[in-house]
C-alpha positions in Angstrom: 0.0 0.0 0.0 2.7 2.6 0.7 3.9 2.1 -2.9 0.5 3.1 -4.2 0.5 6.3 -2.1 4.0 7.1 -3.3 2.9 6.8 -7.0 -0.2 8.9 -6.4 1.8 11.6 -4.6 4.4 11.6 -7.3 1.8 12.0 -10.0 0.1 14.8 -8.1 3.4 16.6 -7.7 4.2 16.2 -11.4 0.8 17.6 -12.4 1.2 20.5 -10.0 4.7 21.2 -11.3 3.5 21.1 -14.9 0.5 23.2 -14.1 2.7 25.8 -12.3 5.1 25.9 -15.2 2.3 26.5 -17.7 0.8 29.2 -15.5 4.3 30.9 -15.3 4.8 30.8 -19.0 1.2 32.2 -19.7 1.8 34.9 -17.1 5.1 35.9 -18.7 3.5 36.1 -22.2 0.5 38.1 -20.9 2.7 40.6 -19.1 5.0 41.1 -22.1 2.1 41.8 -24.4 0.4 44.1 -21.9 3.6 46.2 -21.5 4.2 46.7 -25.2 2.1 49.9 -25.6 3.8 51.6 -22.6 7.2 50.7 -24.0 6.3 52.2 -27.4 5.0 55.3 -25.7 8.2 55.7 -23.7 10.3 55.3 -26.9 8.2 58.0 -28.7 8.5 60.3 -25.7 12.2 59.9 -25.7 12.4 60.7 -29.4 10.4 63.9 -29.0 12.4 65.0 -26.0 15.6 64.7 -28.0 14.1 66.4 -31.0 12.9 69.3 -28.8 16.3 69.7 -27.3 18.0 69.7 -30.7 15.5 72.4 -32.0 16.0 74.5 -28.8 19.8 74.3 -29.2 19.5 75.2 -32.9 17.3 78.2 -32.1 19.6 79.4 -29.3 22.6 79.1 -31.6 20.8 81.0 -34.4 19.6 83.8 -32.1 23.2 84.1 -30.7 24.6 84.3 -34.3 22.0 86.9 -35.3 22.8 89.0 -32.3 26.6 88.7 -32.7 26.5 89.4 -36.4 24.2 92.4 -35.9 26.3 93.8 -33.2 29.5 93.4 -35.2 28.0 95.4 -38.1 26.6 98.0 -35.8 23.2 97.4 -37.3 21.5 96.3 -34.1 21.2 98.3 -30.9 20.8 97.0 -27.4 17.0 97.7 -27.4 16.6 95.8 -30.7 18.7 92.9 -29.3 16.5 92.7 -26.2 13.4 92.7 -28.4 14.7 90.0 -30.6 15.9 87.9 -27.7 12.5 88.3 -25.9 10.7 87.4 -29.1 12.7 84.2 -29.4 12.3 83.2 -25.8 8.5 83.6 -25.8 8.0 80.3 -27.4 5.8 78.8 -30.1 2.6 80.5 -28.9 3.9 83.8 -30.3 5.4 82.2 -33.4 3.4 84.2 -36.0 4.1 87.4 -34.1 7.8 86.6 -33.8 8.1 85.6 -37.5 6.5 88.9 -38.6 8.9 90.9 -36.3 11.8 88.9 -37.7 10.7 89.7 -41.3 10.5 93.4 -40.4 13.9 93.2 -38.8 15.4 91.5 -41.8 13.9 94.1 -44.2 15.1 97.0 -42.1 18.7 95.6 -42.2 18.8 95.4 -46.0 
């Protein structure tokens, strides 16, 4: 009789181990598929952050070059330099206003 109990216990342990392994694999697959959208979103956010930093660096370099070149030629005064720097630092909400000011500034310098 003890042999029969040993066989039954061994079969029960094998079934539980197999069931546990299947549950672990299914849980891993489910978690990997459920986390895909957030991983994609994080990747896109990282791209846009790096893009924004590149654009900001380009704008700062351009405004610095404009101010330096204007000051070297004597064509821009301190008031105008402050106005242009202020217009560039206001951000995208004043983009149309800033672009019209910049066009006027360029036309005045010609």
